[in-house]
N, C-alpha and C positions, 0 to 999 in steps of 0.2 A: 356349832359351824361347820359346815360340808368340811372335810379335811382339806379336798382340790381349791376350795375355797381362802381357807386357811393357808395353805402355802402359796395363793397368788397374793393374798393381800401382805403376807410376810416376804415374798421375795420382794413387793413395789417397795415396802419399809425399808429394805435393804438396801434398793438401788438410792433412794431418798436420802439415806442416812450416809450413805457414801458420797452423793454428789453434793450434801450440806458440806462433810469433811473438805471435801474436795475444793471447795468454792471457798472456805474457809482458810485454809491451807493457801490459795491463790491471793487472797485478800492480806493475809498476812504479811504477805512474801512483797506485794505490792507497796503496801504502806512502810514498809524497811526502807523502801528506794530514795535516794536523797533528792529534795525538792525545797520549796519555797515554804517556810511555817504557815503561811496564812493560805488557808484554801477550805473550801466547804466540803462537808465528809460525805453528801450527796452529790453536787454537782463537780467536785474536784476544782479544777481552773478553769471550767468551760467559760464562767464570764471573763476570763482575760485570753483564753483561745480565740475567742470571736475578734480580738484585736491583735488582728498579726503583726505587726510591727512590735507591740509591746512585747507578744509571745516570743517571737523571733530573738529578741534582744536576750530575754531571759534564757531560749534554749542556748543561742550561741555565746554567749558571754559569761555564764553562771556556768553553761554544762552540766545543767539540771535534768532531773525526768519529773514532767507534768503529768497531771492525771486528769481525765473526762470523766465523769461517773464511772470513777475507780478502774481506767484505762490510761495505762503507761504509753509514752510519748518515746520511740525509738531515736535516739539519739546518735550512735555512732555510726561512721562509715561503715562500719564492719555489719553492724545490726541491722540498717537500711540495706545494704547489698543483700543478707539472707533473706528479707523479706521478700525484696522484689524479684529476688530471682527463682523464688518455690514459689511462684502461681497455685501449683497444685495443694498448698497448705494453703496460702493467703489469698482469699477473695475478697471481694468489695463486698463488706460489711451490709447486713438488711437494713440497717438505720440509712447507710449513704444510697444505698438504691432506692428507698424510699425518697429521702430527700431531691434524688435526681429524677425521679419518676413524675415527681410533683411540676416539674416543667417541661422534661422530655419523652413524657411516657416511659414505653418499656425500650428504648432504642438501647443502642450500642453503649453506651455510659451506663446504664442500670442493668444491662444482662452481663451473664461472665460466661456464657458459653454459647453455643449455638450460631452466631451471628459469624458467619463468613468475611473475613476481612481483606479478603483478595480484590474485591471491587473498589472499597477505599484506597488503595495503594496506587491505583492505576490514573487518579485525578489527573484531566490534562485541564487545566484551568489557565494556564498560565498567559493565554491570547486574552483573558479577561481582563489581566491584573493592571495594566500598563494603560488600556483603554480605561477603564474606572478611575485609576487612581488621576488622570490627566481629567477624567470629569470633575471628580473631586476637586484638584485644584482649580478649574475654571468656576466652579462653584462658590469658592473661597474667594476666588479673586473680587468678586463684587461685595464682598464684605471687608475688603482689606482698605487701608490705609483711613479708617474712620477712627473716631473717640468710643465706638460704640465694641465692649467686650463681646467676644464671640464664645459660647461654650462649644467646644470643637469636638467632643466626645458623641453628641448624637450623627455630626456629618461623617465622623469615620464609622459607627456603626453602621450607617448607611451604605459608605462605601462599600466595606466589607460583605454586609449582607447580600448585597447586588451579586459579588464577584462569587460568593459562593451559591447564589440562587442559581446564576447562571453555568456555573463550572460544576454545582454540585448535582442538581437536577434538571439544568436547561428552562428554566422560570425566572422570568422577569420579575423581580421583588421590588421593584420599582413604584412607591405609592401602593402596595398591592396589600389586600386585607390579609396574606398570609403574613406578611410581615407587620402587620399593625397588632394581629392578635397575639404573636410572639413577645411583641415587644412588652405589650399588657400583662404577659403572662411574667415576663422577666421583672418589671418594673412592681409586681405585685408581690413578689419573693423577695424584691431589695430591700421590703418597708421592716425595719428592726421588730416591730412586734409581732408582725407575720412571721417572719424567720422565725422569731423565739417561739410561738406557736407550733410551727412545721418541726421544728427540734425537739419540741417536748413529744409530739406526735412521734416523729422517728423513732423516741427511745423508748417510748411507752405505748405500744402499740394498741392499747386500751381505748387510748385518746383518738387513731386514728379515723374513725365515724362520724366526730364531732362535726354537726353540719354549719361550719362556717358561714359567714358571708364570702370570705376570701377564697373559700374552697369549691362555693358554688360557680363564682367568677371563675375562676381556673376551670372549673369543669365545664362549663358554658362554653370558654375559649377554647378548650381544646377540642370538643365535640364539632366545633366550625373548624377549626385547624384539621381533625381527623377527615372531614367530609371534602374539604380542599385537596388533602392528601388523596384521597379516594378517583376524584377524577383527574389528579396529574397521572397514578397509576395508571387507572383505564385507558388514558391518553397513549401512554407510552405501550400498554400492551399492542394497543390497538397498530401502534406501529412495527412492535415486533411480529404483529401475523401478517402483516404487509411482506414482512420482509421474509416471513417465514413461507407465504406463497410464490414469492421472485425466486426463493434458493430448491423450490423443488419440494415443498413440505416438512424440509429439516432444519432444525435450530442448533447450533453447536455455538459455543463462547466464540471459535476464530474467525465466525463470520459475521460479527457484529461491528457498526463503524460508526456509531454514536458515541461519544466519549464522557459525556457527563455521568456523575455516578449513578443517581438514582436509574439512568436506562441500563447501565452496565448492570448492576444489582438485579435489576427486572429480567433483563436477557438472561443473564447468569440462572437465574432463580427457574426460568422456563425453558432452559438449553434442556435435550434430550440426553445429554452426557453427564448431566447432573444426578447424583445419585438422592432418592426421595427424601432419607432423612436429611438430607443439607439445604432443603431448600425452605424458604419462609415463607409464612402468611401473608395475606394483604395487610393485615395487622401490624406484622411484624414489620414489614417494610413501610409503611405509612408512621411507625413510629419514628424511623431512621431520619426523617425530614426534620423536627426538632434537634437532632443531633447534629447533624450537616450545620445546623445555623450557628450552634452554640461552638462546634468543634473548629468551624470555618470562618465564623464572624467574631462572636463574641469576646473571643480569648484574644483573638489578633488585632481587634480593635481597641482594646484594653491595654495590649502589649503598645502600639503606636501612641497612646494617650499618656501612658507612663514617659514613653520617648520625649514626649515634646514637653511634657515637665520638666525633665531631667536637662532636656536642651534650654529651656528656659531658664532653670536655675543655675547653669553652666555655661552663659553665651560665649565661654572660650572654645567649649566643644562644640556648638553648633556653628560658631565662625569655621574651625577646621574641618568640619563637616561640608558646610558649604562650599567649601574649596575645592575640597576633592570631586563632589558632587559637578560643579560646574566645570571641572576640568573635561570631564564626559561631554562632548560635542551632540549629545541628542536627546531627545523627549521620549523615544521609547526603547531603551535599552533591553537588551536580550537577557537571559537568565545567567549567561556566562559574562557578560559585563557587568552586572548588578554584583557577581560574586568575586568581582576582580577588583571592587572598589573596597580596599582594604579597611580604611577608618570606620567607614560603612558597618562591615562586619564587626568591629569591635563595639561601636554604639550599640548594636542591637543585640551583642553578646550579653553586654555588660548592664544593658536594662532588662535581660532576663534574667540575670543573674539577681539584680537587687530589687526587682519588681514583676516577681515571675505573677502571671495573672491567676494563676492559682497554687495558695501557700501552703495549702497540706493536704494530706489524704488520709485515708484509713484502709485497714486491710483487718479480718476476721480470721482467725487460725480455725480452719475444720478440722483439726486433729492436731493433739500434743506434740510440742515441738519444745526445740531449745535454741534461744536465740544469742549468738556470741556476741563478745564484747571488744571493741579495737584494745580498749584498757581494762583494767581491773577497776571496780567503784567502791568506794566505802561506803557503807550503809549508815542509815542515822544510829544503830545498836555499834558500830564500831566494827563490824566485819566486812571483809571485801569479796565479791563475787567477779568471777570472769564470764556469766553467761546468766542470762534470763530464762526460767522456765515457763513455758507457755500452755495453757489447757485450751482444750478443744472450746469455739465459742467468745475466747477471750480477743480482745480488740487491740490492734496496734497504731496507733498515729505516727505518721511520719511528716515532721515539720519541714517542707521543702524550704522557706525562706530561712529557718534556723540553721540548715545548713551552707545555705548560701551567704550566709554572714558569722559564719563561724571563723574568727580570728586565728584558729588553730591551724585552719584550711586556708583562709587569704590572706593572713597577714594581718597586722593594725590597722590598715585601714578597710578593712572588710566592709564596714557601715558606708564607706565613701564611693561615691559614683566616679570612677575613673578609667576609662575606655583604655587609656594606654595601658593599662596592667595587661591586656593581652597581645603585646607587642613582644613580649618574652615570652622565656617557656613557661606553660602552667607551672604553677607550684607543684612539687611533688604530692603534697598532702590531696590535692585536687584531682590528679590521677587516679584516685582510688574511688570517685564519687560516682555512684553504679548509674550514669544518666546516659540515656541514650544518643543524647547531642550536646557538643559542647561543653564536657565535665561537669555538667549540672544536671540536676534534676528537673528542670521547667517542666522536661516531657517526660518525666519518670524513665523509667527503664524494664528491663525483663519484658515478659508478655504481655505485662497491661501496659507497656509504652505508648505513647501518642503516635501512631499511624499516621499523622498526616503533618509530623512535624517539618519536612522538609518544605511541604507546601506554605505550612503557616510561615517560617523564617523570610522564605522568597517574598511572600506577601507582604510581610511589615518594611522588607527592604524596598520594593517595589513603590509603596506608598510614599515611604519617607524621602526616597529620591527625588518624586515628584514634588512634595510640600516644601523640603528644605530649598531646592533647587529655586523656589519661587518665591519664598516666602522667608520673613523674620520675624520668630516668635517674640512676644513676652507675657510674663504672666501679669493679669488686671487685677491680683491680688497676694498678700503676703503669701508665700510657700507653707508657712506652717498652718493655713488655713485648709490645705488641701491634705486629706486624709483618705485611707483604703476603705472601704466601703465594707460592712462586717456580710460579706456573702460569698457565693460559691467564686464567682469569678471577681476578683478583689479589682474593683473599679476605682477611678480618683472619685472623689466628693468632697462639696465645700461644706466644712465646720464653721459654724458660728457667725455666718452672713447672712441674715435672712434675705436682705437686700437681692442676694443672685437666685432666690428661690431654690430650685433643683438644680441648677447648674451642677457642673460636677468638675470643668476646666475651662473656666472663663479666661481667655488669651487676647491679647491686643496682635493682630496682622498686620507687617508690615511688606507692601509689594516689592522685592528685589530690582525691579525695572522700574 
């Protein structure tokens, strides 16, 4: 054998052996971490991780380490803070990017770099909030005071989708083809069997090219969405060209007047004072449209849905909140007026603590690292550790709901819905939660924090103000029959009652007038 070839093969063999030794060392350490005794050697705790409430109880109450495909879950606040504050080391893993790209394409959620976020931060859509909230109220008024339960989730979804359609990209989504296509994709992703297949494809890339019927339907829907997006982009570009001619042939960011996100993104992208390496291609801009819809629609409508469920389960809270909103003599409150409603703020904050729309997230180390722990942990073999070594390529799960239900942070009533907890000072332990808002991880923290969290919070308040002021809500089914869906966005859904079909939150609506 040629000496150079021999040397090359020897080098490859050395690297392979070294990598195997590193992986074995990593696995050996992970297996020592404390956790429930019953788990699958290959899937880990994946079967129960899909059931977010069950997982959060195990994480919060037993303070254990769960594994998913031999991947540990970060438990302590110090560990989570380390992961979220070191974005240069912990990026969104390829599996998560694949899962999100199935719905969103390569939008902002599935890309780690290159996407400039300044346009998102300038969303000026408050003018649409109260207008669409009142339209939703009027639609529900026709369904009130009857004996027929109303599945309120689709109505909330349509409302928030219209808000982000107008404020996000100046597009009326009411009964639009774009909205229908997006709902179809989201509905497909919510099918448990489809979700399982996609999770397998995300974990094992060799299966990603399987020609499933679900994949064909998603691809057709996404292709049509891209065509609509291309027309929207061309329309906005034409408007930019008109502004360009009016300004004497020069486009700069300061001269733009339209405030929806898509217009701002395209105009900033075409501005003469933007470096070429910061520009997005048309394909990347198109990919942001589904991102707008998820970030500004599905998560907020889900939060309002959980709020209505909580209010139905706690009528005393619903009555107290109604008294507060009725004390404000207006149907069109300003942002400042909404934020002045103290109890409304407590209710929203408590819902986002106990029912975060996204219950968990994952990060992958792009370099070797060491994660510190708040307190020493005793391993299965009796030894104690103060930190967790992490190898490049290893993934860490951050269980948001587990932190939010941790009795060591929130007290013995951590699993209870009690907005009054926010009347007093935040527990000292909760001040260490590394979230961008409200001492919570709902919107995460660090460089990967949700940049639209302020808009989401005020949107939730606006819709609740209009609905609670007009109606009293009662569950049309036993509370235990409503469970979170095992999807990326954890929505309420009916379990074990075929007569309700695909209903997610059937309620009886009674008018207050």
